[in-house]
C-alpha positions in Angstrom: 38.2 -45.7 88.7 38.6 -48.8 90.5 39.0 -52.1 88.4 36.3 -54.9 88.7 36.9 -57.2 91.4 35.1 -60.2 89.9 36.2 -62.5 86.9 34.8 -60.7 84.0 32.0 -62.9 82.6 30.1 -63.2 79.2 26.7 -64.5 80.2 25.0 -66.2 77.2 21.3 -66.9 76.8 21.3 -68.7 73.4 17.6 -69.7 73.3 14.3 -69.7 75.2 13.8 -73.4 74.4 13.2 -75.3 77.6 11.7 -78.6 78.6 9.8 -76.8 81.4 7.5 -73.8 81.7 8.4 -72.5 85.2 6.1 -70.0 86.6 9.0 -67.9 87.9 11.0 -68.0 84.8 12.9 -64.7 84.3 12.8 -65.1 80.4 9.4 -66.8 79.6 11.1 -69.7 78.3 9.3 -73.0 77.5 8.9 -76.0 74.9 7.3 -73.7 72.4 10.3 -71.7 71.6 12.6 -73.0 68.9 14.7 -70.1 67.7 18.3 -69.9 68.8 21.4 -67.9 68.1 23.8 -69.6 65.8 27.0 -71.0 67.5 29.2 -69.3 64.9 27.8 -65.9 66.1 28.4 -66.7 69.7 32.0 -67.9 68.9 32.8 -64.7 67.2 31.5 -62.8 70.1 33.5 -64.7 72.5 36.7 -63.9 70.6 36.0 -60.2 70.7 35.0 -60.3 74.4 38.2 -62.3 75.3 40.2 -59.5 73.5 38.7 -57.0 75.9 39.6 -59.1 78.9 36.5 -61.4 79.6 37.8 -64.7 81.0 34.6 -66.7 81.9 31.6 -68.0 79.9 28.2 -68.5 81.8 25.5 -70.4 79.8 22.0 -70.1 80.6 18.6 -70.2 78.7 16.1 -71.5 78.2 17.6 -74.9 79.1 21.2 -74.6 77.8 21.6 -78.5 77.7 19.1 -78.5 74.9 21.0 -76.0 72.8 22.4 -77.9 69.8 25.5 -75.8 69.6 26.5 -75.9 73.3 29.6 -78.3 73.1 30.9 -76.3 70.1 30.6 -72.9 71.9 32.1 -74.3 75.2 34.9 -75.8 73.2 35.7 -72.4 71.6 35.6 -70.7 75.0 38.0 -73.4 76.4 40.5 -72.9 73.4 40.5 -69.1 74.3 41.5 -70.1 77.9 38.0 -69.1 79.4 36.4 -70.7 82.5 32.9 -72.2 81.6 29.8 -72.8 83.5 26.2 -73.4 82.9 22.9 -73.3 84.7 20.3 -76.2 84.1 17.0 -77.4 85.5 18.8 -80.7 85.8 16.5 -82.9 84.0 18.3 -83.3 80.8 21.6 -84.3 82.5 21.8 -87.7 80.8 25.0 -89.6 81.1 25.9 -89.4 77.5 25.2 -85.7 77.4 27.3 -85.2 80.5 30.3 -87.3 79.1 30.3 -85.1 76.0 30.4 -81.9 78.2 32.8 -83.1 80.8 36.0 -81.9 78.9 34.5 -78.5 78.3 32.9 -77.5 81.6 34.3 -76.1 84.9 30.9 -75.9 86.8 27.3 -76.9 86.4 24.8 -75.1 88.6 21.5 -77.0 89.0 18.4 -74.8 89.9 16.6 -75.7 93.0 13.7 -73.8 94.3 13.2 -75.3 97.8 11.9 -78.7 99.1 10.3 -81.0 96.6 6.8 -79.7 97.0 7.8 -76.0 96.4 10.2 -76.9 93.5 7.3 -78.9 91.8 4.8 -76.0 92.4 7.1 -73.7 90.3 8.3 -76.2 87.8 5.5 -78.8 87.4 4.6 -82.2 88.9 7.7 -84.5 89.2 10.3 -82.0 88.4 12.1 -82.4 91.6 12.1 -86.2 91.3 13.4 -86.1 87.8 16.2 -83.7 88.6 17.3 -85.4 91.8 17.4 -88.7 89.8 20.1 -87.2 87.5 22.4 -86.2 90.3 24.2 -89.6 90.5 25.3 -89.3 86.9 26.3 -85.7 87.4 28.6 -86.9 90.3 29.9 -89.7 88.1 30.9 -87.4 85.3 33.4 -85.7 87.4 32.0 -82.1 86.5 32.1 -79.8 89.7 28.6 -78.7 90.5 26.4 -76.6 92.8 22.9 -75.5 93.3 21.5 -72.2 92.4 18.5 -71.6 94.9 15.7 -69.3 94.2 14.9 -67.1 97.3 11.3 -65.9 97.7 9.1 -65.2 100.8 7.9 -68.9 100.6 11.2 -70.6 99.9 13.1 -68.8 102.7 11.8 -71.3 105.1 13.4 -74.0 103.0 17.0 -72.6 103.0 18.3 -74.9 105.7 16.8 -77.9 103.9 18.4 -76.8 100.8 21.8 -76.5 102.4 21.6 -80.0 103.8 20.5 -81.2 100.4 23.4 -79.7 98.8 25.8 -81.2 101.3 24.3 -84.6 101.0 24.8 -84.7 97.4 28.4 -83.3 97.2 27.8 -80.0 95.8 30.8 -77.5 95.8 28.5 -74.4 95.6 25.2 -73.2 97.0 24.2 -69.8 95.4 21.2 -68.0 96.9 19.6 -65.7 94.3 16.5 -63.7 95.2 13.6 -63.8 92.8 13.3 -60.9 90.4 10.3 -59.4 88.5 11.3 -60.2 85.0 9.6 -62.6 82.6 6.8 -64.7 84.1 8.1 -63.9 87.5 6.9 -60.3 87.1 3.4 -61.5 87.9 4.4 -62.1 91.5 6.2 -59.9 94.1 10.0 -60.2 94.7 11.2 -60.8 98.3 10.9 -57.6 100.1 13.5 -56.1 102.4 12.4 -57.9 105.4 12.8 -61.4 103.6 16.0 -60.1 102.2 17.4 -59.3 105.6 16.2 -62.6 107.0 18.0 -64.3 104.4 20.9 -62.3 105.1 21.0 -63.3 108.6 20.2 -67.0 107.7 23.2 -67.0 105.2 25.7 -65.7 108.0 24.5 -68.4 110.2 24.9 -71.0 107.5 28.3 -69.8 106.6 29.4 -70.1 110.2 28.0 -73.7 110.4 29.0 -75.1 107.1 31.0 -72.6 105.2 34.1 -74.7 105.4 32.3 -77.6 103.6 30.6 -75.8 100.8 31.1 -72.4 99.0 28.1 -70.1 99.8 27.0 -67.1 97.7 24.2 -64.7 98.5 23.2 -62.2 95.7 22.3 -59.3 97.9 23.8 -56.0 98.5 24.4 -54.3 101.8 23.6 -50.5 101.9 26.6 -49.5 104.1 29.0 -51.3 101.7 27.6 -49.7 98.5 27.3 -46.3 100.2 31.0 -46.4 101.2 32.2 -48.1 98.0 29.8 -47.2 95.1 32.2 -48.4 92.4 31.2 -51.8 93.4 27.8 -51.1 91.6 29.1 -48.7 88.9 27.8 -45.7 90.7 30.8 -43.8 91.7 30.4 -40.2 90.5 34.1 -39.6 91.0 35.1 -42.5 88.7 34.3 -41.8 85.1 35.0 -44.5 82.5 38.4 -44.6 81.2 38.0 -45.5 77.4 41.5 -46.7 77.1 41.0 -49.5 79.7 39.7 -52.8 78.4 36.0 -53.0 78.9 36.3 -56.0 81.2 38.1 -53.6 83.7 35.1 -51.3 83.4 32.2 -53.8 83.3 32.5 -57.2 84.7 29.5 -58.8 82.9 28.2 -58.8 79.3 24.9 -60.4 78.8 23.9 -61.9 75.3 20.2 -62.3 75.3 18.4 -64.8 72.9 17.5 -62.2 70.4 21.1 -61.1 70.1 20.8 -58.0 72.4 23.9 -57.3 74.3 23.2 -55.8 77.8 25.6 -54.6 80.6 25.7 -56.4 83.8 22.4 -58.4 83.8 19.5 -59.8 81.9 16.5 -57.6 81.6 17.9 -54.0 82.1 16.1 -51.2 80.2 16.7 -51.6 76.6 18.0 -48.0 76.2 21.2 -49.3 78.0 22.0 -51.9 75.5 25.2 -52.1 73.6 23.2 -53.1 70.5 22.5 -56.4 68.7 24.8 -59.2 67.5 22.4 -59.5 64.5 23.3 -56.0 63.3 27.0 -55.7 64.3 29.9 -57.8 65.6 30.5 -57.5 69.4 33.8 -55.7 68.9 32.0 -52.9 67.1 29.2 -52.8 69.7 31.6 -52.6 72.5 33.5 -49.6 70.8 30.3 -47.8 70.1 29.1 -48.2 73.6 32.2 -46.7 75.2 31.5 -43.1 75.8 27.9 -42.1 75.8 26.5 -45.5 76.3 28.7 -46.3 79.2 28.1 -43.0 80.7 24.2 -43.5 80.5 24.7 -46.9 82.1 26.7 -45.4 85.2 24.2 -42.6 85.4 21.3 -45.2 85.8 23.4 -47.1 88.5 23.9 -43.7 90.3 20.2 -42.9 90.2 19.2 -46.4 91.5 21.8 -46.3 94.3 20.7 -42.8 95.5 17.0 -44.1 95.7 18.2 -47.3 97.4 19.9 -45.0 100.1 17.3 -42.3 100.3 15.7 -43.9 103.5 18.1 -43.8 106.5 16.0 -46.3 108.4 15.9 -48.9 105.7 17.2 -52.3 106.6 20.8 -52.9 105.4 20.5 -55.9 102.8 18.6 -55.2 99.6 18.4 -56.9 96.1 20.5 -54.5 94.1 19.8 -56.3 90.8 16.1 -56.1 91.3 16.5 -52.4 92.0 18.5 -51.9 88.9 16.2 -53.8 86.6 12.9 -52.3 87.7 14.1 -48.6 87.6 12.9 -46.9 84.5 
């Protein structure tokens, strides 16, 4: 079995509480939610994850800047030597809050859905203006930042504009992430393969034009690559799990959802693949219990999805692996 090639990450969704109620939210977050995972529970889980080789904490939500235990959890991660990041809609980026976070954060990713009209259509009137008004304070804080662009059939046309906006505001990263059918976004179709491949070509063009000025990331898979190297998507039939290896060498992402459920790889996978819940057992116990049958079931799921994704020899090369993995029963 080949080791994971990315920095192993614990992705935390501590709460669904958010100041917005976006129509494309993957987790149905909004102002009506108040429940949140206790910071002590997350800190204990980070210690167990670190012992298994996880070296990065990624905070999402809901709106993580509104989570009361954010600084406490980020500080604990930093003390473990973990890199830290969070994704925000940008509106709560007040100078005082950014100053408190600056010693504890390596990156802030600001969500961006396209040009102002498109962004507001998804997030509510004035959302773009309020987010953009916070960017000077973000730059002044000294925290490195980037933009997380949600790719859809409509927003594909805004990609060049988004890249210029990111460069204009001094972003270090532009991540292009296709819309997936989870949460409220399930009401609309995800980008089809034609849109995915148009985005892939646009990404290559952008990389050639501006790649030396900003880090570009496109969250799509290439069929030829995963067919030749199925281990990249946990689907190599010749590579069974090695229980003696640290879990981070066999699974590069653990996801802690707002109800305490711990999922492999991504938010919204079928619940049968879960490691369990932090509300019933510590993460160390869940990881140990998942090794074996749980891990084998996850890899079998990945293999089935890959086989279906490669079944049509005439299919276009680029596709959304994460969407395929989450939608498969």
